PyMOL commands that place a pseudoatom at each C-alpha (Angstrom):
pseudoatom trace, name=CA, resn=MET, resi=1, chain=A, elem=C, hetatm=0, pos=[249.918, -56.447, 230.881]
pseudoatom trace, name=CA, resn=ARG, resi=2, chain=A, elem=C, hetatm=0, pos=[248.017, -53.432, 229.587]
pseudoatom trace, name=CA, resn=GLN, resi=3, chain=A, elem=C, hetatm=0, pos=[248.612, -52.489, 225.940]
pseudoatom trace, name=CA, resn=ILE, resi=4, chain=A, elem=C, hetatm=0, pos=[247.073, -49.798, 223.756]
pseudoatom trace, name=CA, resn=VAL, resi=5, chain=A, elem=C, hetatm=0, pos=[246.832, -50.223, 219.985]
pseudoatom trace, name=CA, resn=LEU, resi=6, chain=A, elem=C, hetatm=0, pos=[246.801, -46.765, 218.440]
pseudoatom trace, name=CA, resn=ASP, resi=7, chain=A, elem=C, hetatm=0, pos=[246.178, -45.181, 215.047]
pseudoatom trace, name=CA, resn=THR, resi=8, chain=A, elem=C, hetatm=0, pos=[245.723, -41.684, 213.622]
pseudoatom trace, name=CA, resn=GLU, resi=9, chain=A, elem=C, hetatm=0, pos=[244.554, -39.937, 210.470]
pseudoatom trace, name=CA, resn=THR, resi=10, chain=A, elem=C, hetatm=0, pos=[246.010, -36.571, 209.483]
pseudoatom trace, name=CA, resn=THR, resi=11, chain=A, elem=C, hetatm=0, pos=[245.730, -33.621, 207.118]
pseudoatom trace, name=CA, resn=GLY, resi=12, chain=A, elem=C, hetatm=0, pos=[248.995, -34.553, 205.411]
pseudoatom trace, name=CA, resn=LEU, resi=13, chain=A, elem=C, hetatm=0, pos=[252.271, -36.388, 205.715]
pseudoatom trace, name=CA, resn=ASP, resi=14, chain=A, elem=C, hetatm=0, pos=[254.480, -34.243, 207.938]
pseudoatom trace, name=CA, resn=PRO, resi=15, chain=A, elem=C, hetatm=0, pos=[253.755, -32.232, 211.097]
pseudoatom trace, name=CA, resn=LYS, resi=16, chain=A, elem=C, hetatm=0, pos=[256.821, -30.110, 210.331]
pseudoatom trace, name=CA, resn=PHE, resi=17, chain=A, elem=C, hetatm=0, pos=[254.781, -28.495, 207.560]
pseudoatom trace, name=CA, resn=GLY, resi=18, chain=A, elem=C, hetatm=0, pos=[251.912, -27.678, 209.891]
pseudoatom trace, name=CA, resn=HIS, resi=19, chain=A, elem=C, hetatm=0, pos=[249.825, -30.782, 209.276]
pseudoatom trace, name=CA, resn=ARG, resi=20, chain=A, elem=C, hetatm=0, pos=[247.507, -31.840, 212.077]
pseudoatom trace, name=CA, resn=LEU, resi=21, chain=A, elem=C, hetatm=0, pos=[245.492, -34.776, 213.393]
pseudoatom trace, name=CA, resn=VAL, resi=22, chain=A, elem=C, hetatm=0, pos=[241.953, -35.307, 212.125]
pseudoatom trace, name=CA, resn=GLU, resi=23, chain=A, elem=C, hetatm=0, pos=[241.202, -38.616, 213.847]
pseudoatom trace, name=CA, resn=LEU, resi=24, chain=A, elem=C, hetatm=0, pos=[242.649, -40.409, 216.857]
pseudoatom trace, name=CA, resn=ALA, resi=25, chain=A, elem=C, hetatm=0, pos=[241.757, -43.886, 218.075]
pseudoatom trace, name=CA, resn=ALA, resi=26, chain=A, elem=C, hetatm=0, pos=[243.117, -46.306, 220.652]
pseudoatom trace, name=CA, resn=VAL, resi=27, chain=A, elem=C, hetatm=0, pos=[241.865, -49.719, 221.777]
pseudoatom trace, name=CA, resn=GLU, resi=28, chain=A, elem=C, hetatm=0, pos=[242.846, -51.485, 224.975]
pseudoatom trace, name=CA, resn=MET, resi=29, chain=A, elem=C, hetatm=0, pos=[244.217, -55.004, 225.425]
pseudoatom trace, name=CA, resn=ARG, resi=30, chain=A, elem=C, hetatm=0, pos=[244.902, -56.718, 228.725]
pseudoatom trace, name=CA, resn=ASN, resi=31, chain=A, elem=C, hetatm=0, pos=[246.833, -59.974, 228.777]
pseudoatom trace, name=CA, resn=ARG, resi=32, chain=A, elem=C, hetatm=0, pos=[246.481, -60.224, 224.988]
pseudoatom trace, name=CA, resn=ARG, resi=33, chain=A, elem=C, hetatm=0, pos=[242.716, -59.820, 224.991]
pseudoatom trace, name=CA, resn=LEU, resi=34, chain=A, elem=C, hetatm=0, pos=[240.720, -56.857, 223.704]
pseudoatom trace, name=CA, resn=THR, resi=35, chain=A, elem=C, hetatm=0, pos=[238.736, -55.435, 226.603]
pseudoatom trace, name=CA, resn=GLY, resi=36, chain=A, elem=C, hetatm=0, pos=[236.243, -53.372, 224.592]
pseudoatom trace, name=CA, resn=SER, resi=37, chain=A, elem=C, hetatm=0, pos=[237.551, -50.189, 226.162]
pseudoatom trace, name=CA, resn=ARG, resi=38, chain=A, elem=C, hetatm=0, pos=[238.518, -47.609, 223.543]
pseudoatom trace, name=CA, resn=PHE, resi=39, chain=A, elem=C, hetatm=0, pos=[239.200, -43.945, 222.886]
pseudoatom trace, name=CA, resn=HIS, resi=40, chain=A, elem=C, hetatm=0, pos=[238.013, -42.442, 219.586]
pseudoatom trace, name=CA, resn=ARG, resi=41, chain=A, elem=C, hetatm=0, pos=[237.689, -38.841, 218.479]
pseudoatom trace, name=CA, resn=TYR, resi=42, chain=A, elem=C, hetatm=0, pos=[237.382, -36.946, 215.218]
pseudoatom trace, name=CA, resn=LEU, resi=43, chain=A, elem=C, hetatm=0, pos=[239.293, -33.662, 215.491]
pseudoatom trace, name=CA, resn=ASN, resi=44, chain=A, elem=C, hetatm=0, pos=[239.008, -30.225, 213.978]
pseudoatom trace, name=CA, resn=PRO, resi=45, chain=A, elem=C, hetatm=0, pos=[242.487, -29.649, 212.516]
pseudoatom trace, name=CA, resn=GLU, resi=46, chain=A, elem=C, hetatm=0, pos=[241.998, -25.867, 212.178]
pseudoatom trace, name=CA, resn=ARG, resi=47, chain=A, elem=C, hetatm=0, pos=[243.518, -25.988, 208.684]
pseudoatom trace, name=CA, resn=GLU, resi=48, chain=A, elem=C, hetatm=0, pos=[242.864, -27.339, 205.206]
pseudoatom trace, name=CA, resn=ILE, resi=49, chain=A, elem=C, hetatm=0, pos=[243.250, -31.030, 204.407]
pseudoatom trace, name=CA, resn=ASP, resi=50, chain=A, elem=C, hetatm=0, pos=[245.508, -32.115, 201.559]
pseudoatom trace, name=CA, resn=ALA, resi=51, chain=A, elem=C, hetatm=0, pos=[243.563, -33.650, 198.684]
pseudoatom trace, name=CA, resn=LYS, resi=52, chain=A, elem=C, hetatm=0, pos=[245.621, -36.861, 198.754]
pseudoatom trace, name=CA, resn=ALA, resi=53, chain=A, elem=C, hetatm=0, pos=[245.087, -37.258, 202.487]
pseudoatom trace, name=CA, resn=GLN, resi=54, chain=A, elem=C, hetatm=0, pos=[241.339, -36.788, 202.071]
pseudoatom trace, name=CA, resn=GLU, resi=55, chain=A, elem=C, hetatm=0, pos=[241.312, -39.463, 199.386]
pseudoatom trace, name=CA, resn=ILE, resi=56, chain=A, elem=C, hetatm=0, pos=[242.854, -41.872, 201.885]
pseudoatom trace, name=CA, resn=HIS, resi=57, chain=A, elem=C, hetatm=0, pos=[240.573, -41.284, 204.886]
pseudoatom trace, name=CA, resn=GLY, resi=58, chain=A, elem=C, hetatm=0, pos=[237.573, -39.520, 203.330]
pseudoatom trace, name=CA, resn=LEU, resi=59, chain=A, elem=C, hetatm=0, pos=[237.325, -36.895, 206.076]
pseudoatom trace, name=CA, resn=SER, resi=60, chain=A, elem=C, hetatm=0, pos=[236.454, -33.392, 204.911]
pseudoatom trace, name=CA, resn=LEU, resi=61, chain=A, elem=C, hetatm=0, pos=[237.008, -30.106, 206.699]
pseudoatom trace, name=CA, resn=GLU, resi=62, chain=A, elem=C, hetatm=0, pos=[233.267, -29.507, 206.498]
pseudoatom trace, name=CA, resn=PHE, resi=63, chain=A, elem=C, hetatm=0, pos=[232.648, -32.707, 208.464]
pseudoatom trace, name=CA, resn=LEU, resi=64, chain=A, elem=C, hetatm=0, pos=[235.338, -31.852, 211.025]
pseudoatom trace, name=CA, resn=GLU, resi=65, chain=A, elem=C, hetatm=0, pos=[234.545, -28.171, 211.652]
pseudoatom trace, name=CA, resn=ASP, resi=66, chain=A, elem=C, hetatm=0, pos=[232.209, -28.863, 214.579]
pseudoatom trace, name=CA, resn=LYS, resi=67, chain=A, elem=C, hetatm=0, pos=[234.423, -31.542, 216.112]
pseudoatom trace, name=CA, resn=PRO, resi=68, chain=A, elem=C, hetatm=0, pos=[236.601, -30.926, 219.203]
pseudoatom trace, name=CA, resn=LYS, resi=69, chain=A, elem=C, hetatm=0, pos=[240.148, -29.663, 218.836]
pseudoatom trace, name=CA, resn=PHE, resi=70, chain=A, elem=C, hetatm=0, pos=[243.033, -31.767, 220.093]
pseudoatom trace, name=CA, resn=ARG, resi=71, chain=A, elem=C, hetatm=0, pos=[243.484, -29.547, 223.135]
pseudoatom trace, name=CA, resn=ASP, resi=72, chain=A, elem=C, hetatm=0, pos=[239.917, -30.387, 224.162]
pseudoatom trace, name=CA, resn=VAL, resi=73, chain=A, elem=C, hetatm=0, pos=[240.533, -34.135, 224.231]
pseudoatom trace, name=CA, resn=ALA, resi=74, chain=A, elem=C, hetatm=0, pos=[244.213, -34.258, 225.222]
pseudoatom trace, name=CA, resn=PRO, resi=75, chain=A, elem=C, hetatm=0, pos=[243.655, -34.823, 228.990]
pseudoatom trace, name=CA, resn=GLU, resi=76, chain=A, elem=C, hetatm=0, pos=[241.227, -37.685, 228.376]
pseudoatom trace, name=CA, resn=PHE, resi=77, chain=A, elem=C, hetatm=0, pos=[243.527, -39.245, 225.772]
pseudoatom trace, name=CA, resn=LEU, resi=78, chain=A, elem=C, hetatm=0, pos=[246.581, -39.054, 228.020]
pseudoatom trace, name=CA, resn=ASP, resi=79, chain=A, elem=C, hetatm=0, pos=[244.636, -40.581, 230.881]
pseudoatom trace, name=CA, resn=PHE, resi=80, chain=A, elem=C, hetatm=0, pos=[243.545, -43.441, 228.613]
pseudoatom trace, name=CA, resn=VAL, resi=81, chain=A, elem=C, hetatm=0, pos=[247.067, -44.335, 227.456]
pseudoatom trace, name=CA, resn=ASN, resi=82, chain=A, elem=C, hetatm=0, pos=[248.790, -43.652, 230.771]
pseudoatom trace, name=CA, resn=GLY, resi=83, chain=A, elem=C, hetatm=0, pos=[250.967, -46.548, 231.910]
pseudoatom trace, name=CA, resn=ALA, resi=84, chain=A, elem=C, hetatm=0, pos=[250.230, -48.718, 228.876]
pseudoatom trace, name=CA, resn=GLU, resi=85, chain=A, elem=C, hetatm=0, pos=[252.576, -50.137, 226.265]
pseudoatom trace, name=CA, resn=LEU, resi=86, chain=A, elem=C, hetatm=0, pos=[251.759, -48.599, 222.873]
pseudoatom trace, name=CA, resn=ILE, resi=87, chain=A, elem=C, hetatm=0, pos=[251.429, -50.690, 219.706]
pseudoatom trace, name=CA, resn=ILE, resi=88, chain=A, elem=C, hetatm=0, pos=[251.497, -48.706, 216.446]
pseudoatom trace, name=CA, resn=HIS, resi=89, chain=A, elem=C, hetatm=0, pos=[251.994, -49.530, 212.766]
pseudoatom trace, name=CA, resn=ASN, resi=90, chain=A, elem=C, hetatm=0, pos=[254.758, -47.226, 211.504]
pseudoatom trace, name=CA, resn=ALA, resi=91, chain=A, elem=C, hetatm=0, pos=[255.101, -45.719, 214.965]
pseudoatom trace, name=CA, resn=PRO, resi=92, chain=A, elem=C, hetatm=0, pos=[257.360, -42.757, 214.034]
pseudoatom trace, name=CA, resn=PHE, resi=93, chain=A, elem=C, hetatm=0, pos=[254.605, -41.310, 211.838]
pseudoatom trace, name=CA, resn=ASP, resi=94, chain=A, elem=C, hetatm=0, pos=[251.831, -41.367, 214.448]
pseudoatom trace, name=CA, resn=LEU, resi=95, chain=A, elem=C, hetatm=0, pos=[254.100, -40.389, 217.324]
pseudoatom trace, name=CA, resn=SER, resi=96, chain=A, elem=C, hetatm=0, pos=[255.500, -37.416, 215.408]
pseudoatom trace, name=CA, resn=PHE, resi=97, chain=A, elem=C, hetatm=0, pos=[251.978, -36.010, 215.024]
pseudoatom trace, name=CA, resn=LEU, resi=98, chain=A, elem=C, hetatm=0, pos=[250.914, -36.794, 218.582]
pseudoatom trace, name=CA, resn=ASN, resi=99, chain=A, elem=C, hetatm=0, pos=[254.039, -35.314, 220.109]
pseudoatom trace, name=CA, resn=MET, resi=100, chain=A, elem=C, hetatm=0, pos=[253.756, -32.232, 217.929]
pseudoatom trace, name=CA, resn=GLU, resi=101, chain=A, elem=C, hetatm=0, pos=[250.184, -31.724, 219.160]
pseudoatom trace, name=CA, resn=LEU, resi=102, chain=A, elem=C, hetatm=0, pos=[251.255, -32.299, 222.764]
pseudoatom trace, name=CA, resn=GLY, resi=103, chain=A, elem=C, hetatm=0, pos=[254.162, -29.902, 222.315]
pseudoatom trace, name=CA, resn=LEU, resi=104, chain=A, elem=C, hetatm=0, pos=[251.819, -27.155, 221.170]
pseudoatom trace, name=CA, resn=LEU, resi=105, chain=A, elem=C, hetatm=0, pos=[250.056, -27.540, 224.515]
pseudoatom trace, name=CA, resn=ASP, resi=106, chain=A, elem=C, hetatm=0, pos=[253.318, -27.661, 226.506]
pseudoatom trace, name=CA, resn=LEU, resi=107, chain=A, elem=C, hetatm=0, pos=[252.519, -31.233, 227.521]
pseudoatom trace, name=CA, resn=PRO, resi=108, chain=A, elem=C, hetatm=0, pos=[255.126, -34.022, 227.846]
pseudoatom trace, name=CA, resn=ALA, resi=109, chain=A, elem=C, hetatm=0, pos=[255.784, -36.106, 224.759]
pseudoatom trace, name=CA, resn=LEU, resi=110, chain=A, elem=C, hetatm=0, pos=[254.759, -39.743, 224.553]
pseudoatom trace, name=CA, resn=ASP, resi=111, chain=A, elem=C, hetatm=0, pos=[257.417, -42.410, 225.029]
pseudoatom trace, name=CA, resn=LEU, resi=112, chain=A, elem=C, hetatm=0, pos=[259.039, -43.194, 221.674]
pseudoatom trace, name=CA, resn=SER, resi=113, chain=A, elem=C, hetatm=0, pos=[259.688, -46.844, 222.568]
pseudoatom trace, name=CA, resn=ALA, resi=114, chain=A, elem=C, hetatm=0, pos=[256.359, -48.087, 221.240]
pseudoatom trace, name=CA, resn=ILE, resi=115, chain=A, elem=C, hetatm=0, pos=[256.070, -51.508, 219.621]
pseudoatom trace, name=CA, resn=ASP, resi=116, chain=A, elem=C, hetatm=0, pos=[256.219, -50.851, 215.877]
pseudoatom trace, name=CA, resn=THR, resi=117, chain=A, elem=C, hetatm=0, pos=[254.305, -53.563, 214.038]
pseudoatom trace, name=CA, resn=LEU, resi=118, chain=A, elem=C, hetatm=0, pos=[255.723, -52.395, 210.701]
pseudoatom trace, name=CA, resn=VAL, resi=119, chain=A, elem=C, hetatm=0, pos=[259.255, -53.135, 211.932]
pseudoatom trace, name=CA, resn=MET, resi=120, chain=A, elem=C, hetatm=0, pos=[258.054, -56.477, 213.276]
pseudoatom trace, name=CA, resn=ALA, resi=121, chain=A, elem=C, hetatm=0, pos=[256.389, -57.355, 209.973]
pseudoatom trace, name=CA, resn=LYS, resi=122, chain=A, elem=C, hetatm=0, pos=[259.500, -56.497, 207.953]
pseudoatom trace, name=CA, resn=GLU, resi=123, chain=A, elem=C, hetatm=0, pos=[261.575, -58.774, 210.173]
pseudoatom trace, name=CA, resn=LEU, resi=124, chain=A, elem=C, hetatm=0, pos=[259.042, -61.605, 209.883]
pseudoatom trace, name=CA, resn=HIS, resi=125, chain=A, elem=C, hetatm=0, pos=[258.327, -61.148, 206.160]
pseudoatom trace, name=CA, resn=PRO, resi=126, chain=A, elem=C, hetatm=0, pos=[261.339, -59.537, 204.501]
pseudoatom trace, name=CA, resn=GLY, resi=127, chain=A, elem=C, hetatm=0, pos=[260.830, -58.411, 200.932]
pseudoatom trace, name=CA, resn=LYS, resi=128, chain=A, elem=C, hetatm=0, pos=[257.029, -58.617, 201.134]
pseudoatom trace, name=CA, resn=ARG, resi=129, chain=A, elem=C, hetatm=0, pos=[254.317, -55.959, 201.346]
pseudoatom trace, name=CA, resn=ASN, resi=130, chain=A, elem=C, hetatm=0, pos=[253.683, -55.212, 204.992]
pseudoatom trace, name=CA, resn=ASN, resi=131, chain=A, elem=C, hetatm=0, pos=[250.965, -52.576, 204.998]
pseudoatom trace, name=CA, resn=LEU, resi=132, chain=A, elem=C, hetatm=0, pos=[247.846, -53.268, 207.059]
pseudoatom trace, name=CA, resn=ASP, resi=133, chain=A, elem=C, hetatm=0, pos=[245.827, -54.696, 204.165]
pseudoatom trace, name=CA, resn=ALA, resi=134, chain=A, elem=C, hetatm=0, pos=[248.646, -57.082, 203.214]
pseudoatom trace, name=CA, resn=LEU, resi=135, chain=A, elem=C, hetatm=0, pos=[249.031, -58.232, 206.816]
pseudoatom trace, name=CA, resn=CYS, resi=136, chain=A, elem=C, hetatm=0, pos=[245.290, -58.805, 207.192]
pseudoatom trace, name=CA, resn=GLU, resi=137, chain=A, elem=C, hetatm=0, pos=[245.355, -60.965, 204.072]
pseudoatom trace, name=CA, resn=ARG, resi=138, chain=A, elem=C, hetatm=0, pos=[248.450, -62.835, 205.254]
pseudoatom trace, name=CA, resn=TYR, resi=139, chain=A, elem=C, hetatm=0, pos=[246.932, -63.647, 208.635]
pseudoatom trace, name=CA, resn=ALA, resi=140, chain=A, elem=C, hetatm=0, pos=[243.381, -64.297, 207.346]
pseudoatom trace, name=CA, resn=ILE, resi=141, chain=A, elem=C, hetatm=0, pos=[241.872, -61.308, 209.173]
pseudoatom trace, name=CA, resn=ASN, resi=142, chain=A, elem=C, hetatm=0, pos=[238.649, -59.969, 207.685]
pseudoatom trace, name=CA, resn=ASN, resi=143, chain=A, elem=C, hetatm=0, pos=[239.228, -56.365, 206.568]
pseudoatom trace, name=CA, resn=SER, resi=144, chain=A, elem=C, hetatm=0, pos=[236.291, -56.126, 204.169]
pseudoatom trace, name=CA, resn=ARG, resi=145, chain=A, elem=C, hetatm=0, pos=[234.954, -53.053, 206.007]
pseudoatom trace, name=CA, resn=ARG, resi=146, chain=A, elem=C, hetatm=0, pos=[238.168, -51.166, 205.263]
pseudoatom trace, name=CA, resn=VAL, resi=147, chain=A, elem=C, hetatm=0, pos=[237.072, -49.247, 202.160]
pseudoatom trace, name=CA, resn=LEU, resi=148, chain=A, elem=C, hetatm=0, pos=[238.860, -46.122, 203.426]
pseudoatom trace, name=CA, resn=HIS, resi=149, chain=A, elem=C, hetatm=0, pos=[241.438, -45.681, 206.165]
pseudoatom trace, name=CA, resn=GLY, resi=150, chain=A, elem=C, hetatm=0, pos=[239.820, -45.016, 209.533]
pseudoatom trace, name=CA, resn=ALA, resi=151, chain=A, elem=C, hetatm=0, pos=[241.712, -44.739, 212.809]
pseudoatom trace, name=CA, resn=LEU, resi=152, chain=A, elem=C, hetatm=0, pos=[239.306, -46.812, 214.910]
pseudoatom trace, name=CA, resn=LEU, resi=153, chain=A, elem=C, hetatm=0, pos=[238.838, -49.656, 212.431]
pseudoatom trace, name=CA, resn=ASP, resi=154, chain=A, elem=C, hetatm=0, pos=[242.560, -49.690, 211.672]
pseudoatom trace, name=CA, resn=ALA, resi=155, chain=A, elem=C, hetatm=0, pos=[243.434, -49.866, 215.383]
pseudoatom trace, name=CA, resn=GLU, resi=156, chain=A, elem=C, hetatm=0, pos=[241.052, -52.797, 215.831]
pseudoatom trace, name=CA, resn=LEU, resi=157, chain=A, elem=C, hetatm=0, pos=[242.487, -54.611, 212.790]
pseudoatom trace, name=CA, resn=LEU, resi=158, chain=A, elem=C, hetatm=0, pos=[246.029, -53.886, 213.937]
pseudoatom trace, name=CA, resn=ALA, resi=159, chain=A, elem=C, hetatm=0, pos=[245.277, -55.444, 217.321]
pseudoatom trace, name=CA, resn=GLU, resi=160, chain=A, elem=C, hetatm=0, pos=[244.274, -58.669, 215.551]
pseudoatom trace, name=CA, resn=VAL, resi=161, chain=A, elem=C, hetatm=0, pos=[247.366, -58.503, 213.329]
pseudoatom trace, name=CA, resn=TYR, resi=162, chain=A, elem=C, hetatm=0, pos=[249.636, -57.995, 216.334]
pseudoatom trace, name=CA, resn=LEU, resi=163, chain=A, elem=C, hetatm=0, pos=[248.121, -60.970, 218.154]
pseudoatom trace, name=CA, resn=ALA, resi=164, chain=A, elem=C, hetatm=0, pos=[248.546, -63.104, 215.032]
pseudoatom trace, name=CA, resn=MET, resi=165, chain=A, elem=C, hetatm=0, pos=[252.152, -62.011, 214.520]
pseudoatom trace, name=CA, resn=THR, resi=166, chain=A, elem=C, hetatm=0, pos=[253.078, -62.745, 218.125]
pseudoatom trace, name=CA, resn=ARG, resi=167, chain=A, elem=C, hetatm=0, pos=[251.120, -65.970, 218.501]
pseudoatom trace, name=CA, resn=GLY, resi=168, chain=A, elem=C, hetatm=0, pos=[253.375, -68.582, 220.041]
pseudoatom trace, name=CA, resn=GLN, resi=169, chain=A, elem=C, hetatm=0, pos=[255.225, -66.041, 222.183]
pseudoatom trace, name=CA, resn=GLU, resi=170, chain=A, elem=C, hetatm=0, pos=[252.676, -66.254, 224.996]
pseudoatom trace, name=CA, resn=SER, resi=171, chain=A, elem=C, hetatm=0, pos=[253.986, -67.526, 228.282]
pseudoatom trace, name=CA, resn=LEU, resi=172, chain=A, elem=C, hetatm=0, pos=[252.222, -70.296, 230.177]
pseudoatom trace, name=CA, resn=VAL, resi=173, chain=A, elem=C, hetatm=0, pos=[250.803, -67.620, 232.427]
pseudoatom trace, name=CA, resn=ILE, resi=174, chain=A, elem=C, hetatm=0, pos=[249.165, -65.820, 229.495]
pseudoatom trace, name=CA, resn=GLU, resi=175, chain=A, elem=C, hetatm=0, pos=[247.858, -69.052, 227.980]
pseudoatom trace, name=CA, resn=LEU, resi=176, chain=A, elem=C, hetatm=0, pos=[246.095, -69.822, 231.242]
pseudoatom trace, name=CA, resn=ASP, resi=177, chain=A, elem=C, hetatm=0, pos=[244.686, -66.324, 231.511]
pseudoatom trace, name=CA, resn=GLY, resi=178, chain=A, elem=C, hetatm=0, pos=[246.905, -64.584, 233.972]
pseudoatom trace, name=CA, resn=ALA, resi=179, chain=A, elem=C, hetatm=0, pos=[248.193, -64.744, 237.490]
pseudoatom trace, name=CA, resn=ASP, resi=180, chain=A, elem=C, hetatm=0, pos=[245.177, -66.533, 239.003]
pseudoatom trace, name=CA, resn=SER, resi=181, chain=A, elem=C, hetatm=0, pos=[245.763, -69.562, 236.817]
pseudoatom trace, name=CA, resn=PHE, resi=182, chain=A, elem=C, hetatm=0, pos=[249.469, -69.426, 237.642]
pseudoatom trace, name=CA, resn=GLY, resi=183, chain=A, elem=C, hetatm=0, pos=[248.577, -69.512, 241.300]
pseudoatom trace, name=CA, resn=GLU, resi=184, chain=A, elem=C, hetatm=0, pos=[246.481, -72.609, 240.701]
pseudoatom trace, name=CA, resn=ILE, resi=185, chain=A, elem=C, hetatm=0, pos=[249.433, -74.307, 239.003]
pseudoatom trace, name=CA, resn=GLY, resi=186, chain=A, elem=C, hetatm=0, pos=[251.683, -73.441, 241.911]
pseudoatom trace, name=CA, resn=SER, resi=187, chain=A, elem=C, hetatm=0, pos=[249.176, -74.871, 244.379]
pseudoatom trace, name=CA, resn=PHE, resi=188, chain=A, elem=C, hetatm=0, pos=[248.883, -78.054, 242.332]
pseudoatom trace, name=CA, resn=GLU, resi=189, chain=A, elem=C, hetatm=0, pos=[252.639, -78.536, 242.307]
pseudoatom trace, name=CA, resn=ARG, resi=190, chain=A, elem=C, hetatm=0, pos=[252.875, -78.039, 246.058]
pseudoatom trace, name=CA, resn=ARG, resi=191, chain=A, elem=C, hetatm=0, pos=[250.261, -80.786, 246.611]
pseudoatom trace, name=CA, resn=LEU, resi=192, chain=A, elem=C, hetatm=0, pos=[252.288, -83.493, 244.775]
pseudoatom trace, name=CA, resn=VAL, resi=193, chain=A, elem=C, hetatm=0, pos=[253.060, -86.492, 247.040]
pseudoatom trace, name=CA, resn=VAL, resi=194, chain=A, elem=C, hetatm=0, pos=[255.788, -89.100, 246.448]
pseudoatom trace, name=CA, resn=GLN, resi=195, chain=A, elem=C, hetatm=0, pos=[254.262, -92.602, 246.679]
pseudoatom trace, name=CA, resn=ARG, resi=196, chain=A, elem=C, hetatm=0, pos=[256.826, -95.059, 248.134]
pseudoatom trace, name=CA, resn=ALA, resi=197, chain=A, elem=C, hetatm=0, pos=[256.822, -98.699, 246.979]
pseudoatom trace, name=CA, resn=ASP, resi=198, chain=A, elem=C, hetatm=0, pos=[255.512, -101.161, 249.571]
pseudoatom trace, name=CA, resn=SER, resi=199, chain=A, elem=C, hetatm=0, pos=[257.264, -104.476, 250.534]
pseudoatom trace, name=CA, resn=ASP, resi=200, chain=A, elem=C, hetatm=0, pos=[255.363, -106.552, 247.972]
pseudoatom trace, name=CA, resn=GLU, resi=201, chain=A, elem=C, hetatm=0, pos=[256.240, -104.117, 245.153]
pseudoatom trace, name=CA, resn=LEU, resi=202, chain=A, elem=C, hetatm=0, pos=[259.902, -104.094, 246.201]
pseudoatom trace, name=CA, resn=ALA, resi=203, chain=A, elem=C, hetatm=0, pos=[259.999, -107.912, 246.230]
pseudoatom trace, name=CA, resn=ALA, resi=204, chain=A, elem=C, hetatm=0, pos=[258.415, -108.070, 242.773]
pseudoatom trace, name=CA, resn=HIS, resi=205, chain=A, elem=C, hetatm=0, pos=[260.919, -105.542, 241.497]
pseudoatom trace, name=CA, resn=ALA, resi=206, chain=A, elem=C, hetatm=0, pos=[263.855, -107.561, 242.913]
pseudoatom trace, name=CA, resn=GLU, resi=207, chain=A, elem=C, hetatm=0, pos=[262.537, -110.749, 241.294]
pseudoatom trace, name=CA, resn=GLN, resi=208, chain=A, elem=C, hetatm=0, pos=[262.230, -108.967, 237.948]
pseudoatom trace, name=CA, resn=LEU, resi=209, chain=A, elem=C, hetatm=0, pos=[265.821, -107.745, 238.180]
pseudoatom trace, name=CA, resn=GLU, resi=210, chain=A, elem=C, hetatm=0, pos=[267.028, -111.273, 239.022]
pseudoatom trace, name=CA, resn=GLN, resi=211, chain=A, elem=C, hetatm=0, pos=[265.331, -112.655, 235.902]
pseudoatom trace, name=CA, resn=ILE, resi=212, chain=A, elem=C, hetatm=0, pos=[266.865, -109.936, 233.768]
pseudoatom trace, name=CA, resn=ASP, resi=213, chain=A, elem=C, hetatm=0, pos=[270.281, -110.654, 235.284]
pseudoatom trace, name=CA, resn=LYS, resi=214, chain=A, elem=C, hetatm=0, pos=[270.019, -114.375, 234.482]
pseudoatom trace, name=CA, resn=ALA, resi=215, chain=A, elem=C, hetatm=0, pos=[268.846, -113.710, 230.917]
pseudoatom trace, name=CA, resn=SER, resi=216, chain=A, elem=C, hetatm=0, pos=[271.709, -111.278, 230.319]
pseudoatom trace, name=CA, resn=GLN, resi=217, chain=A, elem=C, hetatm=0, pos=[274.306, -113.549, 231.980]
pseudoatom trace, name=CA, resn=GLY, resi=218, chain=A, elem=C, hetatm=0, pos=[275.072, -111.098, 234.767]
pseudoatom trace, name=CA, resn=ALA, resi=219, chain=A, elem=C, hetatm=0, pos=[274.940, -107.926, 232.647]
pseudoatom trace, name=CA, resn=CYS, resi=220, chain=A, elem=C, hetatm=0, pos=[271.952, -106.342, 234.388]
pseudoatom trace, name=CA, resn=LEU, resi=221, chain=A, elem=C, hetatm=0, pos=[272.971, -102.685, 234.845]
pseudoatom trace, name=CA, resn=TRP, resi=222, chain=A, elem=C, hetatm=0, pos=[270.475, -102.104, 237.635]
pseudoatom trace, name=CA, resn=ASN, resi=223, chain=A, elem=C, hetatm=0, pos=[272.038, -104.809, 239.773]
pseudoatom trace, name=CA, resn=GLN, resi=224, chain=A, elem=C, hetatm=0, pos=[275.527, -103.467, 239.069]
pseudoatom trace, name=CA, resn=SER, resi=225, chain=A, elem=C, hetatm=0, pos=[274.554, -99.973, 240.202]
pseudoatom trace, name=CA, resn=ALA, resi=226, chain=A, elem=C, hetatm=0, pos=[272.725, -101.177, 243.291]
for i in range(1, 226): cmd.bond("trace and resi %d" % i, "trace and resi %d" % (i + 1))
show_as sticks, trace
zoom trace
């Protein structure tokens, strides 16, 4: 199974008010293992960044002015996520920005049925803080590098959080690293041979049953069912 863990940083809280992406990152997992393949871009939002948003991610317009615009990276991004299951923390937020950006380019929207780790966390830990820092602490994941929010680091941390939250749900196939191992199991099972008892073993078994029958005064169940 191919999964993409995705995160974004933005100029503000709502694309309906013209806010845009400033950073986009996605990391790939196959069969619950990070492959090292990733997509990461800083983006020129072509607008000012809200002060509160800049406090969160630390990205300034000055830093972003020479970076590509979303339209420049959209084909590569879509190719990277194509066919994969998306994993996002607070998925409606990130997807609303991505689909707004795609809509501006007359490109199809991303599937809204992504795995939302925030929803998962609330179900697993009702009444508790379930932001990324809290989840890293809860699952003993080292997030000491997370001084500011950053899409790439957050996607990598979220991948670890997701694996920790879903540990125990792996099938036998996943535990044994995919279909090849499953094939080996199937071959092993097909090679099993039934070993029949020989005449000496049958005689010894009959003698044992006779002794049990005598000791139990004829109450030996095995003899009765024979």
